[in-house]
C-alpha positions in Angstrom: 27.2 -25.0 -45.8 26.9 -28.5 -44.5 23.4 -30.2 -43.8 23.1 -33.3 -41.7 19.5 -34.8 -42.3 18.9 -37.7 -39.7 16.6 -40.6 -39.1 14.5 -40.4 -42.4 13.4 -43.0 -44.9 15.3 -42.2 -47.9 14.8 -43.2 -51.4 18.3 -44.5 -52.8 19.2 -47.2 -55.4 15.6 -47.8 -56.2 14.3 -48.6 -52.6 13.6 -46.9 -49.4 15.6 -47.5 -46.3 16.3 -45.4 -42.9 19.5 -43.5 -43.5 21.3 -40.3 -42.4 22.5 -37.8 -45.2 25.3 -35.3 -45.0 25.9 -32.8 -47.6 29.1 -30.8 -48.0 28.8 -27.9 -50.3 26.8 -28.7 -53.7 27.2 -32.5 -53.2 26.1 -35.5 -51.1 29.0 -36.4 -48.8 27.8 -39.2 -46.9 24.8 -41.4 -46.8 24.8 -43.7 -43.9 23.7 -44.9 -40.5 24.2 -42.6 -37.5 26.2 -39.9 -39.1 27.5 -37.2 -36.8 29.1 -33.9 -37.9 29.7 -30.9 -35.5 30.0 -28.7 -38.2 26.5 -29.3 -40.0 23.4 -27.7 -39.6 21.1 -30.8 -38.2 17.5 -31.7 -38.8 15.7 -34.6 -37.3 13.4 -36.1 -40.0 12.1 -39.2 -38.0 9.3 -40.6 -39.5 9.7 -38.3 -42.6 10.6 -39.3 -46.0 13.4 -38.1 -48.3 13.2 -38.3 -52.1 15.6 -37.1 -54.9 14.2 -33.5 -56.0 11.4 -33.7 -58.3 12.1 -32.7 -62.2 9.1 -31.1 -64.1 9.9 -30.8 -67.8 6.7 -28.6 -68.5 6.5 -25.4 -66.6 5.3 -22.0 -67.7 7.1 -19.3 -65.8 5.8 -16.4 -67.9 8.9 -14.3 -67.8 9.8 -12.4 -69.8 6.5 -10.9 -71.2 3.7 -12.0 -68.9 4.9 -11.2 -65.5 1.6 -10.1 -64.1 0.6 -14.1 -64.3 3.9 -15.5 -62.8 7.7 -14.5 -62.6 11.0 -16.7 -62.4 10.8 -16.0 -58.7 7.3 -16.7 -57.9 7.4 -19.8 -60.1 10.5 -21.3 -58.6 9.3 -20.5 -55.2 6.1 -22.4 -55.9 8.1 -25.3 -57.4 10.5 -25.5 -54.3 7.6 -25.6 -51.9 6.1 -28.5 -54.3 9.5 -30.5 -54.0 11.1 -29.6 -57.3 14.6 -28.9 -57.7 14.7 -28.6 -61.5 11.9 -27.4 -63.9 12.0 -26.7 -67.7 10.6 -23.4 -68.7 8.2 -23.4 -71.7 8.8 -20.9 -74.5 5.7 -19.2 -75.0 7.1 -16.0 -73.8 7.8 -12.2 -75.2 10.1 -12.4 -76.8 10.0 -16.0 -77.8 13.4 -17.8 -77.4 13.9 -18.5 -81.0 17.4 -16.7 -81.2 20.2 -15.9 -78.8 19.2 -12.3 -78.6 15.6 -13.4 -77.6 16.8 -16.1 -75.3 18.9 -13.7 -73.4 16.4 -11.8 -71.2 15.0 -15.3 -70.0 18.5 -16.4 -69.0 19.4 -13.2 -67.3 16.1 -13.6 -65.2 16.8 -17.1 -64.3 20.4 -16.2 -63.2 19.1 -13.3 -61.1 15.8 -14.7 -59.5 15.6 -18.5 -59.7 15.7 -20.3 -56.4 16.1 -23.7 -58.1 17.5 -25.0 -61.4 15.6 -23.6 -64.5 16.4 -24.8 -68.1 14.6 -23.0 -70.9 13.2 -24.5 -74.0 13.9 -22.9 -77.3 11.2 -22.7 -80.0 10.8 -24.9 -83.0 9.8 -22.0 -85.1 10.2 -18.2 -85.0 7.5 -16.6 -82.8 5.9 -20.0 -82.6 4.3 -19.1 -85.8 5.1 -22.7 -87.4 6.4 -21.2 -90.4 10.2 -20.2 -90.3 12.6 -22.3 -88.2 14.2 -20.7 -85.3 17.9 -20.2 -85.1 18.4 -23.7 -83.4 22.1 -23.9 -83.7 22.6 -20.6 -81.9 20.5 -21.4 -79.0 21.1 -25.2 -78.6 23.7 -24.9 -75.8 21.4 -23.0 -73.5 18.2 -25.0 -73.9 16.9 -28.3 -72.8 15.1 -29.1 -76.0 12.9 -27.6 -78.8 9.2 -26.8 -78.5 6.5 -24.7 -79.8 4.3 -25.5 -76.7 1.0 -23.9 -76.7 0.8 -24.5 -80.7 1.1 -27.5 -82.8 3.5 -27.4 -85.8 1.0 -27.8 -88.5 3.3 -28.4 -91.4 4.7 -32.0 -91.9 7.5 -30.5 -94.2 8.5 -27.9 -91.2 8.4 -30.5 -88.5 10.6 -32.8 -90.8 13.3 -30.2 -91.1 12.9 -29.2 -87.6 13.6 -32.7 -86.6 16.4 -33.2 -89.1 18.3 -30.2 -87.3 17.5 -31.3 -83.8 19.0 -34.6 -84.5 22.2 -33.0 -85.9 22.3 -31.0 -82.4 21.5 -34.1 -80.4 18.4 -32.3 -79.0 14.9 -33.6 -78.3 11.8 -32.3 -80.1 9.1 -31.8 -77.3 6.0 -31.6 -79.4 2.4 -29.9 -78.5 0.4 -32.3 -80.7 -2.8 -30.5 -81.8 -4.4 -30.4 -85.3 -6.0 -27.2 -86.0 -8.3 -28.3 -88.5 -10.0 -30.6 -86.1 -10.4 -28.1 -83.1 -13.7 -26.6 -84.4 -13.9 -24.0 -81.8 -13.7 -26.5 -79.0 -12.7 -25.8 -75.6 -13.5 -28.9 -73.5 -13.4 -32.5 -74.3 -16.1 -33.4 -77.0 -17.8 -36.1 -74.7 -20.7 -36.3 -72.7 -20.4 -33.1 -70.6 -20.2 -30.9 -73.8 -23.2 -32.3 -75.2 -25.4 -32.1 -72.2 -24.2 -28.5 -71.5 -24.0 -27.0 -75.1 -20.2 -26.6 -75.1 -18.1 -26.8 -77.9 -15.7 -29.9 -77.8 -12.2 -30.6 -78.8 -12.2 -34.3 -80.4 -9.3 -36.8 -79.3 -8.1 -37.1 -82.8 -6.8 -33.5 -82.8 -4.1 -34.8 -80.5 -3.5 -38.5 -81.5 -3.3 -37.6 -85.2 -0.2 -35.2 -85.0 1.3 -37.8 -82.9 1.0 -40.5 -85.4 2.3 -38.3 -88.3 5.3 -37.2 -86.0 6.1 -40.9 -85.2 6.6 -41.6 -89.1 8.9 -38.5 -89.3 11.0 -39.9 -86.4 11.5 -43.0 -88.3 12.9 -41.0 -91.0 15.2 -38.8 -89.0 15.9 -40.8 -85.7 15.3 -37.9 -83.8 14.7 -38.0 -80.0 11.0 -37.1 -79.7 8.9 -36.2 -76.6 5.1 -35.8 -76.5 3.9 -33.3 -74.1 0.7 -33.6 -72.0 -0.9 -36.9 -73.3 -4.4 -36.9 -72.6 -6.2 -39.4 -75.0 -6.2 -43.3 -75.0 -5.6 -43.5 -78.5 -2.5 -41.4 -78.0 -1.3 -43.8 -75.3 -1.6 -46.9 -77.7 0.1 -45.1 -80.6 2.9 -44.5 -78.5 3.1 -47.8 -76.9 3.3 -49.2 -80.3 6.0 -46.8 -81.4 8.2 -47.9 -78.5 7.8 -51.6 -79.4 8.9 -50.6 -82.9 12.0 -49.1 -81.5 11.3 -45.3 -82.1 13.2 -43.1 -79.7 10.1 -41.4 -78.1 8.9 -40.8 -74.6 5.9 -39.0 -73.3 4.4 -37.2 -70.0 1.0 -36.7 -68.8 -0.3 -34.5 -65.9 -1.8 -35.0 -62.5 -5.1 -33.7 -63.5 -5.4 -36.4 -66.3 -4.7 -39.0 -64.2 -7.2 -38.1 -61.3 -10.1 -36.3 -63.2 -12.1 -36.8 -66.2 -14.9 -34.8 -67.8 -17.6 -36.2 -65.4 -15.8 -33.8 -62.8 -16.1 -30.7 -64.9 -17.9 -27.7 -63.3 -18.9 -24.2 -65.0 -15.7 -22.9 -63.7 -12.4 -21.7 -65.5 -10.3 -23.7 -62.9 -11.3 -26.9 -64.9 -10.2 -25.6 -68.3 -6.7 -26.5 -69.7 -5.4 -27.7 -73.0 -5.7 -30.5 -73.8 -8.9 -30.6 -71.8 -10.0 -33.5 -69.1 -11.2 -36.2 -71.2 -13.4 -39.3 -70.6 -13.0 -41.8 -67.7 -11.7 -44.5 -70.3 -8.9 -42.0 -71.2 -8.1 -41.5 -67.7 -8.0 -45.4 -67.1 -5.8 -45.7 -70.2 -3.4 -43.0 -68.9 -3.0 -44.9 -65.6 -2.3 -48.0 -67.7 0.3 -46.0 -69.5 2.2 -45.0 -66.3 1.9 -48.7 -64.9 3.4 -50.4 -67.9 6.1 -47.6 -68.8 4.2 -46.3 -71.8 4.0 -43.0 -70.1 7.5 -41.9 -68.9 7.0 -39.2 -66.7 4.4 -37.0 -64.9 4.6 -33.2 -65.7 2.5 -30.4 -64.3 1.9 -28.2 -67.2 1.8 -25.4 -64.5 0.1 -22.6 -66.4 -0.9 -19.5 -64.3 -3.1 -16.9 -65.4 -4.6 -13.8 -63.6 -7.7 -14.2 -61.6 -9.7 -12.1 -64.2 -8.6 -14.6 -67.0 -9.8 -17.5 -65.0 -13.1 -16.1 -64.0 -15.1 -16.4 -67.1 -16.3 -20.0 -67.1 -15.5 -22.7 -69.2 -16.3 -21.1 -72.6 -14.8 -17.7 -71.8 -11.6 -18.5 -69.5 -8.1 -18.8 -70.9 -6.9 -22.4 -70.7 -4.4 -23.8 -67.8 -4.1 -24.4 -64.3 -1.5 -24.3 -61.8 0.1 -27.5 -60.3 3.4 -27.5 -58.8 2.2 -27.1 -55.3 -0.3 -29.9 -55.5 1.3 -32.4 -57.8 3.0 -35.0 -55.2 0.3 -34.6 -52.8 -2.5 -35.3 -55.3 -0.7 -38.1 -56.7 0.3 -39.7 -53.4 -3.1 -39.6 -52.2 -5.0 -40.6 -55.2 -2.7 -43.1 -56.7 -0.2 -44.5 -53.9 -2.5 -44.6 -50.9 -5.1 -46.2 -53.1 -2.8 -48.9 -54.3 -2.8 -47.9 -57.8 1.0 -47.5 -58.0 4.0 -47.7 -55.6 5.7 -45.0 -54.0 9.0 -46.0 -55.6 7.0 -45.8 -59.0 5.9 -42.3 -58.2 9.4 -41.1 -57.4 10.7 -42.6 -60.7 7.8 -40.7 -62.7 8.3 -37.4 -60.9 12.2 -37.5 -60.4 14.5 -40.1 -62.0 12.7 -40.7 -65.5 12.2 -37.0 -66.6 15.8 -36.3 -65.4 17.6 -39.4 -67.3 15.4 -38.5 -70.5 16.4 -34.8 -70.4 20.0 -35.2 -69.2 20.1 -33.8 -65.8 21.5 -35.3 -62.7 19.1 -36.8 -60.2 19.4 -39.4 -57.4 20.6 -39.6 -53.8 24.2 -40.8 -54.2 27.5 -39.8 -52.9 29.3 -37.4 -55.0 26.2 -36.3 -57.0 24.7 -32.6 -56.3 22.7 -32.5 -53.2 19.1 -32.0 -54.7 16.5 -33.5 -52.5 12.8 -33.0 -51.0 11.5 -34.0 -47.6 7.8 -35.0 -47.1 5.6 -35.7 -44.2 3.4 -38.3 -45.6 1.1 -38.3 -42.6 0.2 -34.7 -42.8 -3.3 -34.2 -44.3 -4.4 -30.6 -45.4 -7.1 -29.0 -47.6 -5.8 -27.6 -50.9 -6.3 -23.8 -50.6 -5.2 -21.6 -53.6 -4.5 -18.6 -51.0 -1.7 -20.6 -49.4 0.2 -20.9 -52.7 3.4 -19.1 -53.7 2.7 -18.9 -57.2 0.7 -15.9 -58.6 -1.7 -18.4 -60.0 -4.9 -19.6 -58.1 -6.7 -21.8 -60.6 -6.7 -25.3 -59.7 -9.2 -28.2 -60.2 -7.9 -29.5 -56.9 -9.0 -26.7 -54.8 -10.8 -27.9 -51.7 -9.4 -31.5 -51.9 -8.0 -33.0 -48.8 -4.7 -34.5 -49.4 -1.8 -36.3 -47.8 1.8 -35.2 -48.1 3.3 -32.0 -46.9 6.7 -30.6 -48.2 8.9 -29.9 -45.4 12.2 -29.1 -47.1 13.6 -28.7 -50.5 17.6 -28.6 -50.9 18.9 -27.7 -54.3 22.6 -28.4 -55.0 23.3 -28.0 -51.2 21.1 -25.0 -50.6 17.9 -24.8 -48.7 15.4 -23.7 -51.3 12.2 -24.1 -49.2 11.7 -25.0 -45.6 8.6 -24.9 -43.5 8.8 -23.5 -39.9 10.4 -26.8 -38.5 
């Protein structure tokens, strides 16, 4: 199938310009002015914007094992509606992908039901228990990286050996950095809101101390290391320093950490995630981190739960919020339209940089796979979870007025999402 997308403002070669795009099969065939092709399906996108398909390196699709929360199909439909053409699926599943046998059901579900590209993670340890290392060699070919997301690897010796083996396999260690000994039963940030409302807090040190430990291990092993969902100002500074020292380190943060802080908390489960929303000074440090390149990419940490699981307030609800369908619009509205960062920078953070770090193709260029997303940046609307395609409904952005509606997503030449144009 050939697609001809006409008259849009297209992001190519680091800048925006008005272009037509012709796809042929899986690839971009032409990018030029005034293309005509009688064989193609034609879409006029005057006054609309076309970006390389977004890449999210941190998504919970919940299948196999937790399909009541999400499935490969619903999760990837949600991603496509948000402009994503590739997502990386986190490994806290049942079974956990710690061996070829346990990875197989996930790969089968992806092949059967995914509407966009899905690349799974493998676990660092068996069952994510932090003890015995997974069968890393057996699963390396089929995964993007190794992670025990949801749980920090507590043992320095275990992490050191995991890094050595990942280095030999030329794979990334993507770390959920959390020191269990410092949690003290906390479930929101240990700050003013927790103190005033009688909640147990999670200190920032529980995040930054494991990062500092792992950086020293990186120096010993030379492994490619990625820090998941950075939320604390100390973490940003530690990573900034490590980059200056030449450590092979990247990191991500989430839209909610850049837009919200603990002053925004309400007594509702939709504001509960791990790591938690921290102080305003942390949020501002994260923004500086994306501006100066310390933070390499934005990932949603899309983590759907059932309505019941998220209906027990801050203390009783499970941790995790959904984000695939709101990420771009929230970031565009709150960071680009307010002149905090440029639209070009946002495209880099959501597409080009994560793709480059994790070794997937991205960018609108002739000969590359035709993965893109089309947005109407003038369209405003209210975030309503009942409109979501994900099974999850819990978002801290419910009720926000945002700009930027995804009109179409094309994944390797196939339309994976389209509004009623």
